[in-house]
C-alpha positions, -999 to +999 in steps of 0.1 A: -049+466-807-066+434-820-055+414-790-070+441-767-102+441-787-106+403-784-098+404-747-123+431-741-150+413-761-143+381-741-147+400-709-180+415-720-194+381-731-188+368-696-213+393-681-248+382-671-277+400-687-284+419-655-248+431-654-249+443-690-282+461-683-266+479-654-241+495-678-268+512-698-274+549-693-307+565-686-315+601-693-347+604-673-373+629-685-397+646-662-425+638-686-438+603-680-440+582-712-461+554-697-494+558-679-515+532-663-553+533-664-557+521-628-593+513-629-586+488-658-557+474-639-579+466-609-601+445-632-572+424-645-568+391-628-537+379-646-516+411-644-491+399-670-472+432-669-457+420-636-440+391-654-432+404-689-412+435-681-375+427-683-366+457-661-392+448-634-407+483-637-442+469-626-447+460-590-477+448-571-482+466-538-513+461-516-532+446-546-523+477-566-500+477-597-475+505-596-450+515-623-417+532-623-408+546-658-373+556-648-358+522-655-379+514-686-360+496-714-386+509-740-393+474-754-431+479-754-438+444-741-461+457-713-483+474-739-485+443-761-493+418-733-519+439-714-553+422-719-572+453-707-553+479-728-546+497-696-512+509-706-507+542-725-472+539-739-451+562-761-414+566-766-398+592-744-391+626-760-359+628-781-327+627-761-344+610-731-348+574-721-323+545-723-290+547-741-279+511-747-243+502-742-246+468-759-266+475-790 
């Protein structure tokens, strides 16, 4: 059993971060846990949310920031980095959101 465990751990450590994230499970809630204040987003020149989100949930389309909460990793980085305080962020309701495979 120990040999299998070491082999399995070695195999997992060879995965790239993107591959590990793809193994996580999401229980998507119908209630949105992140809301953008669009008027404040329009005033933001830097738009750091586009670069800080490790799941690439923020996208710029036609000079407009859009957000998809379904793949959110719940790290809160977007809320911290937003200079306009344009992101209302709370954890998803219990039982919903991301279930990490790798800690």
